[in-house]
C-alpha positions as CSV (number, residue, x, y, z in Angstrom):
1,M,0.2,-0.2,-0.1
2,Q,0.9,3.3,-0.8
3,I,0.4,7.1,0.8
4,K,0.6,9.4,-1.2
5,N,-0.7,13.0,-1.9
6,V,-3.0,15.3,-4.6
7,I,-4.0,18.8,-5.3
8,I,-7.6,18.5,-6.3
9,G,-8.4,22.3,-6.9
10,N,-6.6,24.3,-4.1
11,L,-6.7,21.0,-1.8
12,N,-3.9,19.2,-0.7
13,I,-5.8,15.7,-0.5
14,R,-3.8,12.1,0.9
15,Y,-4.8,8.9,-0.4
16,Y,-3.8,5.4,-0.6
17,Q,-3.5,3.3,-2.9
18,S,-2.6,-0.3,-3.8
19,D,1.1,-1.0,-5.0
20,V,-0.7,-2.0,-8.5
21,F,-3.5,0.0,-9.8
22,D,-5.5,-0.5,-12.4
23,K,-7.9,2.6,-13.0
24,N,-10.4,0.4,-15.0
25,N,-11.0,-1.7,-12.6
26,A,-10.6,0.7,-9.2
27,L,-12.7,0.3,-5.7
28,V,-13.0,3.8,-4.4
29,Y,-13.3,3.6,-0.5
30,L,-14.7,7.1,1.7
31,H,-14.6,6.8,5.4
32,G,-16.8,8.7,7.9
33,W,-17.2,11.7,9.7
34,G,-14.2,12.2,12.1
35,S,-12.5,9.2,10.3
36,E,-9.5,8.5,7.8
37,A,-9.1,6.1,5.0
38,G,-6.1,4.5,7.0
39,H,-8.9,3.2,9.3
40,F,-10.1,0.8,6.8
41,K,-6.6,-0.5,6.0
42,N,-6.6,-4.0,7.4
43,I,-9.7,-4.5,4.3
44,L,-7.8,-2.6,2.2
45,E,-4.9,-4.7,2.0
46,K,-7.0,-7.1,1.3
47,C,-8.4,-6.1,-2.0
48,G,-6.8,-5.7,-5.1
49,S,-6.7,-2.5,-7.3
50,F,-7.9,0.6,-4.6
51,I,-8.0,4.0,-3.8
52,A,-9.0,6.1,-0.6
53,P,-9.0,9.7,0.2
54,D,-8.8,11.4,3.2
55,L,-11.9,13.1,2.6
56,P,-11.2,17.3,2.7
57,G,-11.0,18.0,6.7
58,F,-10.0,14.8,7.7
59,G,-6.8,13.2,8.5
60,G,-3.8,14.2,6.4
61,S,-6.2,16.3,4.1
62,S,-6.6,20.0,3.5
63,T,-9.7,21.6,5.3
64,P,-11.6,23.4,2.8
65,D,-12.5,26.7,2.7
66,G,-15.9,27.6,3.4
67,D,-18.6,25.5,4.7
68,W,-19.6,22.4,2.7
69,S,-22.8,20.8,1.5
70,L,-23.0,16.7,0.6
71,R,-23.0,18.5,-3.0
72,D,-20.1,19.3,-2.4
73,Y,-18.0,16.6,-1.2
74,A,-19.8,14.8,-4.2
75,D,-18.5,17.2,-6.6
76,F,-15.0,16.7,-4.5
77,L,-15.2,12.4,-5.3
78,E,-16.4,13.3,-8.8
79,K,-12.5,15.7,-9.4
80,F,-10.5,13.3,-7.3
81,L,-11.7,10.2,-9.9
82,G,-11.0,12.4,-12.8
83,K,-7.7,13.3,-11.8
84,F,-7.0,9.6,-11.8
85,G,-9.3,8.7,-15.1
86,I,-11.3,6.5,-13.5
87,E,-14.3,5.5,-14.5
88,N,-16.9,3.3,-13.6
89,P,-15.9,2.4,-10.0
90,I,-16.5,0.3,-7.6
91,L,-17.8,2.9,-4.8
92,A,-17.5,1.6,-0.9
93,G,-18.1,4.2,2.1
94,H,-18.9,3.9,5.5
95,S,-20.9,6.4,7.4
96,F,-20.9,9.8,6.1
97,G,-19.0,8.5,3.1
98,G,-21.7,6.2,2.1
99,S,-24.0,9.5,2.1
100,V,-21.6,11.2,-0.2
101,I,-21.4,7.7,-2.7
102,I,-25.9,8.1,-2.6
103,K,-25.5,11.7,-3.1
104,Y,-22.8,11.3,-6.6
105,C,-24.5,8.5,-7.7
106,A,-27.9,10.1,-7.5
107,S,-26.9,12.8,-9.7
108,G,-25.9,11.1,-12.4
109,G,-22.3,10.1,-11.3
110,Q,-21.4,6.6,-12.7
111,T,-20.2,3.7,-11.0
112,K,-20.2,-0.3,-11.2
113,K,-21.6,-1.1,-7.9
114,I,-22.2,0.3,-4.4
115,I,-20.9,-1.1,-0.8
116,L,-22.8,0.4,1.7
117,I,-21.3,0.5,5.1
118,D,-23.7,1.6,8.2
119,S,-24.3,3.9,5.7
120,A,-25.2,7.5,7.0
121,G,-28.3,9.5,4.9
122,I,-31.5,8.7,6.3
123,R,-32.5,11.7,9.2
124,Q,-34.6,11.1,11.6
125,K,-34.9,13.9,14.9
126,S,-34.1,11.6,17.9
127,L,-34.3,12.6,21.1
128,R,-30.8,10.6,21.8
129,I,-28.9,13.5,20.0
130,Y,-30.1,16.1,22.7
131,L,-29.1,13.6,25.7
132,Y,-25.9,12.8,23.8
133,V,-25.5,16.9,24.0
134,F,-26.5,17.3,27.5
135,I,-24.7,14.3,28.6
136,A,-21.7,16.1,26.9
137,K,-22.2,19.8,28.5
138,L,-22.3,18.1,32.2
139,G,-19.6,15.9,31.8
140,K,-17.7,18.8,30.8
141,I,-18.7,20.9,34.0
142,F,-17.9,17.5,36.0
143,F,-14.8,17.0,34.7
144,S,-13.3,20.5,35.6
145,L,-13.1,19.7,38.9
146,P,-9.9,19.4,40.9
147,G,-8.5,16.0,40.6
148,L,-11.3,14.9,37.5
149,N,-9.5,16.4,34.7
150,L,-6.8,13.1,35.0
151,V,-9.8,10.7,33.7
152,Q,-11.4,13.3,31.3
153,N,-9.8,11.9,28.2
154,K,-10.5,8.2,28.9
155,A,-14.1,9.0,30.2
156,R,-14.3,11.1,26.5
157,K,-13.3,7.8,24.5
158,K,-15.7,5.4,25.8
159,F,-18.5,8.1,25.0
160,H,-17.6,8.6,22.0
161,K,-17.4,4.8,21.2
162,V,-21.1,4.4,23.0
163,I,-22.9,7.0,21.0
164,D,-23.1,8.1,17.4
165,A,-20.2,8.9,15.9
166,D,-21.8,11.5,14.0
167,D,-23.4,13.3,16.7
168,F,-20.6,13.5,18.6
169,S,-18.7,15.1,15.9
170,N,-21.0,18.5,16.1
171,L,-19.3,18.8,19.5
172,T,-16.4,19.0,18.7
173,A,-16.2,19.4,15.0
174,G,-13.9,22.9,14.8
175,P,-13.9,24.4,11.7
176,L,-16.3,21.9,10.1
177,K,-19.0,22.4,12.3
178,E,-21.2,24.6,10.1
179,T,-20.3,21.6,7.8
180,F,-21.8,19.1,10.0
181,K,-24.8,21.0,10.6
182,N,-25.4,21.3,6.6
183,I,-24.3,17.6,6.7
184,I,-27.1,16.0,9.1
185,G,-29.7,18.6,7.5
186,E,-30.2,16.5,4.7
187,D,-32.0,13.6,4.2
188,L,-31.4,11.0,1.2
189,R,-34.1,9.0,1.2
190,Q,-35.6,10.7,-2.4
191,D,-31.3,10.3,-3.8
192,M,-31.8,6.4,-2.8
193,G,-34.7,6.1,-4.9
194,R,-32.9,7.1,-7.8
195,I,-30.0,4.5,-7.6
196,E,-30.6,1.7,-10.2
197,V,-26.7,0.5,-10.0
198,D,-26.2,-3.6,-7.7
199,T,-26.0,-2.0,-4.0
200,T,-24.6,-4.2,-1.0
201,I,-25.2,-3.0,2.2
202,I,-23.4,-4.2,5.5
203,W,-25.0,-3.6,8.6
204,G,-23.8,-4.0,12.2
205,E,-26.9,-5.5,14.0
206,D,-25.9,-3.5,16.9
207,D,-25.3,-0.2,15.8
208,L,-26.2,2.9,17.6
209,A,-25.2,5.4,15.5
210,T,-27.4,4.8,12.5
211,P,-29.6,1.8,13.7
212,L,-30.2,-1.3,12.0
213,R,-34.0,0.0,11.0
214,E,-31.9,2.7,8.6
215,G,-30.2,-0.2,6.8
216,E,-33.4,-2.0,6.4
217,M,-35.4,1.4,5.0
218,M,-32.2,1.9,2.5
219,K,-32.3,-2.0,1.2
220,N,-36.6,-0.6,0.5
221,L,-35.6,2.3,-1.2
222,I,-32.8,1.2,-3.3
223,R,-34.0,-1.2,-6.0
224,N,-31.3,-3.7,-6.6
225,S,-29.7,-3.9,-3.2
226,K,-29.0,-6.6,-1.0
227,I,-28.4,-6.0,2.6
228,F,-26.2,-8.4,5.2
229,V,-26.1,-8.2,8.7
230,I,-23.7,-9.4,11.4
231,K,-24.2,-9.8,15.0
232,K,-22.4,-8.2,17.8
233,A,-21.5,-5.8,15.5
234,G,-21.5,-1.7,16.2
235,H,-21.4,1.2,13.5
236,Y,-17.9,0.1,13.1
237,V,-18.7,-3.2,12.1
238,F,-15.6,-3.9,9.7
239,S,-13.3,-4.0,13.1
240,D,-16.1,-5.4,15.0
241,Q,-16.2,-8.2,13.1
242,E,-13.3,-8.1,11.0
243,D,-13.5,-11.6,9.7
244,I,-17.1,-11.8,8.9
245,F,-17.0,-8.8,7.0
246,K,-14.1,-9.4,4.9
247,E,-16.3,-12.8,4.1
248,I,-18.9,-10.5,2.5
249,F,-17.3,-7.3,1.6
250,L,-14.5,-8.9,-0.6
251,P,-17.2,-11.4,-2.1
252,A,-18.9,-8.4,-3.4
253,L,-16.2,-6.9,-5.1
254,N,-16.4,-9.3,-7.9
């Protein structure tokens, strides 16, 4: 696996690429919000020809000027593919990356097939978002007390693991905070109805971030789709049950 950089527009983009890369038979992977392509490394290493960028604002890539929408990230994907002359790739996306793919394909972007992994895109108002915000704010006050700041980082990591990665990122998004609001403000159900290519949906049964019912809704909305549910796995299904995930993901590339 090679780690390289490329300029897309005015952004410096870090990306991961297979040692032998065939642009006519490429897997393109997009990571989730707050993540980076390297977190999918164990899976990518088992694939043939692949390329996986750190999306703008994440990992080793530059942060965009101004506030972006899903349309902007879909446009970035189109420019990224064009930079390498990639046509009709297999597109795989986790969480936020999946929503970028949905927007791209629904807008006429070309792809051979799609793999959605615990994908975001169905936005339903939920009490849990407000509960998480309340707990986070309460925790900030609590851990500011003398002596408790030493365990703050450990507690934050546990909290982050339990709750919706996308919701939690809103609390710490920094320069991407307004972009994040744009992203979660867009429901993609109509876009899903426009997708006609072969789609594989892989979901963790215990996902609290994008609950399984959302995966089942995607299955019903995307015409040529099938869903695989992995038990004892959460939002990061590819690390929670890596071996089982590979048994589903790798054959889906063929």
